C-alpha positions in Angstrom: 0.0 0.0 0.0 1.3 3.4 -0.9 -0.1 6.8 0.1 1.4 10.1 -1.2 0.7 13.8 -0.8 2.2 17.1 -2.1 1.6 20.7 -1.1 3.1 23.8 -2.7 2.8 27.6 -2.5 4.8 30.3 -4.2 4.6 34.0 -4.8 6.1 37.4 -4.5 5.5 40.6 -2.6 6.4 43.8 -4.4 6.6 47.5 -3.5 5.6 49.4 -6.6 4.3 52.8 -7.4 7.2 54.6 -5.8 10.3 55.6 -7.6 12.7 53.5 -5.6 11.2 51.9 -2.5 12.8 48.7 -1.3 11.6 45.8 0.9 13.7 44.7 3.9 13.2 41.7 6.2 12.7 43.2 9.6 12.1 39.9 11.4 10.8 36.5 10.8 10.9 32.8 11.5 10.4 29.4 9.8 9.0 26.3 11.5 7.6 23.0 10.4 7.0 19.5 11.6 5.6 16.1 10.7 3.8 13.4 12.7 2.6 10.3 10.9 1.5 6.9 11.9 0.1 3.7 10.3 -1.6 0.8 12.1 -1.3 -2.7 10.7 -2.5 -5.8 12.6 -2.9 -3.8 15.8 0.7 -2.5 15.7 1.3 1.2 15.2 4.3 2.6 13.4 5.1 6.2 14.2 7.3 8.7 12.4 8.3 12.3 13.3 10.5 15.0 11.7 11.1 18.7 12.0 12.1 21.6 9.7 15.6 23.0 10.4 16.1 26.8 10.2 19.0 28.0 7.9 17.9 31.7 7.8 20.4 34.5 7.5 20.6 38.3 6.8 17.8 39.3 4.4 16.4 35.8 3.9 14.4 33.0 5.7 15.1 29.4 4.8 13.8 26.2 6.4 14.3 22.7 5.2 13.6 19.3 6.5 13.5 15.7 5.5 13.0 12.2 6.8 13.5 8.7 5.4 12.5 6.1 8.1 11.3 2.5 8.2 9.9 0.5 11.1 9.7 -3.3 11.2 6.3 -4.8 11.9 5.6 -8.1 13.6 5.3 -10.9 12.6 6.7 -9.6 9.3 6.7 -6.5 7.2 7.7 -2.9 7.2 6.1 0.6 7.3 8.2 3.3 5.7 7.7 7.1 5.5 9.5 9.7 3.3 9.0 13.4 3.9 10.6 16.5 2.5 9.7 20.1 3.2 11.1 23.6 2.3 10.0 27.2 3.0 11.8 30.4 2.0 11.5 34.2 1.6 14.3 36.2 0.1 14.8 40.0 0.0 18.4 39.9 -1.1 18.0 39.0 -4.8 15.8 41.9 -5.8 15.2 44.7 -3.2 11.9 45.7 -4.7 10.4 42.2 -4.5 10.4 39.5 -1.9 10.0 36.0 -3.4 8.5 33.3 -1.1 7.8 29.6 -1.5 6.7 26.7 0.7 6.2 23.1 -0.1 6.2 19.6 1.3 5.8 16.0 -0.1 5.3 12.8 1.8 4.9 9.1 1.0 3.8 6.4 3.4 4.4 2.8 2.3 3.3 -0.4 4.1 4.5 -3.8 3.0 3.0 -6.4 5.3 0.4 -9.2 5.4 -2.8 -8.7 7.4 -5.2 -5.9 8.2 -4.3 -2.4 7.4 -6.3 -0.4 10.0 -5.5 3.1 8.8 -3.0 5.9 8.9 -2.9 9.5 10.0 -0.5 12.3 9.1 -0.2 15.9 10.3 2.4 18.2 8.7 3.0 21.9 8.9 5.2 24.4 7.2 5.1 28.0 8.5 6.7 31.2 7.3 6.2 34.3 9.5 7.9 37.5 8.3 7.7 41.2 9.0 8.8 43.3 6.0 9.7 47.0 6.1 9.2 49.3 3.1 12.3 51.5 3.0 12.6 54.8 1.2 15.5 55.3 -1.1 14.9 59.0 -1.7 11.2 59.5 -1.9 9.6 62.3 0.1 7.9 61.3 3.3 4.3 60.4 2.6 4.9 59.2 -1.0 2.3 56.5 -1.7 3.6 53.0 -2.1 1.4 50.2 -3.3 2.3 46.7 -2.2 1.2 43.7 -4.3 1.0 40.1 -3.1 0.8 37.5 -5.8 1.0 33.8 -5.6 -0.4 30.3 -6.0 -1.1 27.3 -3.9 -2.0 23.7 -4.6 -2.2 20.3 -3.1 -2.4 16.8 -4.4 
């Protein structure tokens, strides 16, 4: 038996309408986790993983993965693969902050007997505070901020 899932989101935030406004990452954090389990013949196999934070000046970056198997009695295995990533970058283009998030997981059970079910809870969180910085405009110059993106799951 094989169960799979994929989630993605991507987009950009842009400061436009001003002559030279820039976006700056004032603060932020990335977090994420996975908890999954499958029950076969009354035995529960559990899997856990977390997102690691690799953030730096001007960008947020989190990544995590897991590749684990658990033996089932009297015979068989339950395996789980998980990969996740989340990012926001203000260093590549000061007038735009690109962001993305995604995760994919696969649960595989290879055993004889009764498959009683599975459960998975995964999260990927990006929390950021962006500052709009003037690079010469007069105080009070209007700045429009656009947020564009897409999301999907399978």
